[in-house]
C-alpha angles and dihedrals in degrees: 000000000000120000124253134297092056141119132185132186127190114183150152131216128190138179132210109250093235112008132068092254130117143168129216121188122183136181112193140182121205118190101181124198090221107032143038115288117256140186119215134196114205126194118187130176123189110205107139094154093050131022093352133249116305137184135184127187122186123184124215133187111268092243088066090064126086123179124183133183099197104068093014111237144138127209127182113170105314094336112106131180127181136147094279107034149010126204139154152129125234127184132173142124093023091303133103144188134188132177141175115188135172116211121206116195118247130221096260126098119231114285122228112192094190135053118265088249092055092053089058097043128085089237126094092043092208123060128190139181139166115231094192121009096184106038124154122224130202129172137061142287131196124198114179104309095341119101121194122193113202114203115169096340116167129219144107148279113230143187128200128175143153148118094279139005115257102265095235132000150145115223127190137185133180117189097194128338122242091247096031108038095176095051121096139188130199114182140164136181103197134180114205122195139227104206105314094335117102115220122221115279121269120204119212127174147168114209121183118190138148092001093307133105122216112186143166110190105161138068089238090053090049088073083082094051138064137198134175124178145174132165105321112347126077128180118191144160148157140200125196117169107314097341121095140171129182121179152152134219119201131179130183113230089240088061093054130090118207120214135177114232123194114215124214090261090059096253123130123243127186120233119197111189132179122185087182102062122132122235126195116182136176118214127191143155137094091290093054133044107237107263146145114239120201133194106183114203093332104089125103116236118175131176125191115199145154091233124078118227112226093207094066122055118225104241098183 
C-alpha cells in the first residue's frame, strides 16, 4: 500500500447508445495526511429525462481494499473492477446498489495524457490515463429501485492517481463521436498551484481521428493550445504545425451530478460531472479532412473546484 498522502481512482463510465442515460462506477483509495485511510465505492447513474440522477457512496476500511497492477484490478469489499468485468453489491444507509457488467475491449490503444517523464516525476501531483477509450459494456445495474440494462453501451476504463488532486481543472472525454464512432478525445485544462497561488491553466489533449493521433502532452506544448471554462461551458483548441482542433463542451445543469471529494490534505473539493455533455469540434489540417465532429449528450465534462454551484445538488 502506498504511503500518505496518496489517492487512487479506478473507474468506468458508459453511455446508452441512443438515450441520454449513463453509468459511472468508481473505486477509490484515500490515504490522507491528516485522517485515517479509507476506501470508497461510488455508484452514479445519469438519467435526467427518466428516473433522475442518482449517486451512492459507501466507505470501507482500507484493509477491505486490494488493488493490483498485473493483472490490473481493483477490489473494495465485494465490488470488483478489472479490464473484462465489473460486479459488486453495496448497501448502507437504507440504500443499495448491485451490478454485473461484462466489458469487451475496444479498438483503441490506451491513452496517456502526459509524457512518460511526467508520469515518473513528482509534478504534476495528479496522473491520469485511459486503459480503454472505446470499451463496450453489457449487463445490468440496480441503484435503489432503478434498474438499468446495458446492451452495447460504449465508454471507457480509467485510472487516476497521485499525491494530491489538481487544485482546479476541467476534464473532458469523448468515447466516439456521433459522426465518427471510432474517434476519441481526452482533454484537460488544469491549474496547478504553488503554495496557495493558482497558476494559469494549461490545456493538454490526445485526439485520435481517421487513423491519426494529434496530441499535446507537455506544459511547453500547451503554449500552442488554449482552454477557458466555467460551469458548464468550456471552449478549447490547439494548433501544432498543420493540425488544428477548435471545440466547445456544454452541459445543462440538469445533466450534471455534484459530488464532494476529500483531498489528501483533508480539505473538501467539489466535483461536478456530466456524462451527458455535448461536444462540437472543428478539425482541420493536412492529416485530417476538414470536418465538424459532434457528440450529442454523450461526452464527459467534469469540473473540480473549491466553490459549490447552487444549481446542482451534491448527491454524495
